[in-house]
N, C-alpha and C positions, 0 to 999 in steps of 0.2 A: 612719447607714447610708450606703451608697454612692450613687453617681450611677446606677447601673442602672435603667432604666425597666421592663426584663422580667427575670424571674428564670428563667435557663436551667438545665438540668440540670447538675450539677457546679459550680455557682456557690456559694461558701461565703464566709464572714465570720468574723473573729476578734475575740473581745472578752474583755478582761481585768476581772474583777470584783475589785475591791481588797479586801484583807483588811480586816476589822473586828476590831480586838483585843478578845479575850473573847467574840467572837461566831462568826466564822468565818474560815477561811484564804483567801488570795488564790486565785482560781479562773480558769484560762484555758478559755474555750469556743470551739469551731470548730463553726459550725452553718449549715445551709441555712435561709433564711428561708422561712416558709410562705407559700402562695398564699392569696388571699382565701377560697377554698372551705374550706380549714382553719379559718380564723377564724369562718366560719359554722357549721361542725360544732361547733367549741368552744362557741360562743354557745348552740347548740342543747342541749348537754349541760349547760350552767349553767342554762338556762331550765327544765329538767326537774327540777332541785332534787333530784338524786340524788347525794350527796356521794361515795358508792362508784364511781358511774360516771365522775364528774368526776375522781376521783383515777387511775383506770385510763386515761381518755382523756389527761389531762395527761402521765402517764408514757410512754405509748405515743407520744404526739406528740413528746415531747422525745427519746426513743430513736430515732425515725424521722428526726428532723431535726438532731440534734446528732451529729457524728462524732467528736468529741473533748472530753472533760473532763479537764484536766490530764493530757494524752496517754493517757487510758484511752479505748479503742474501746467503743462501745456494748455490746458483749457483756459487757464487764467491769463496766459501771456500771449496765446497765438494772436488774438485780434490786435495786440499792441506791437507785434514785430514790424510792421512798417514804419513805427515811430520810434524804434530802439537806435540809440545813438549809433551813426555809422560805423565808428570805429569798433565798438563793442560787437556790433552785429558781423562786422568783417572777421574779427577773431573767432567768434562762435561758429560762423560758417566754414572757416578754415579748419576749426577743431573737427567739425562734423565730416569734412572732406579729407581729413588726415592730413592736412598741411599744418606743421607745426609753426605757431606764431613766434615772431621774433621776441626775444628777451629785451626789454627796453634798456637795461644797463648795457648789454652787449652792442645794441644798436647806436648807441649814443655817439660813439666815435666816428660814425658815419654822416653825423649831420653837421659837420664842419663846412665851411665855405669852400668854394673852389679857388685853388691857388691859380695866381698867374692872370687875374682878371682885374 
């Protein structure tokens, strides 16, 4: 994330999600980070354990905070959000909520098997 302490209207960030061959293409996301109130609303939706409500909330949150996905405006991608690859959608949601996604190379060391089995 940037060094901004406060998130003002019009503030946007860009993130490139690298392609994963055989899984999904590269994706460029231009977004506005959500404020803490949005995190709390999302947490409340999760706590209610209603998957349909969570789905709608996630799609709405992404559509309101993402201004471009691969040069498409929200009007072009909003209806397609429920069909977005789950891995990419999770990264986009984490970006909006201010959770930094793991870097693939750094995480590869964690994918080894469990020893002693």
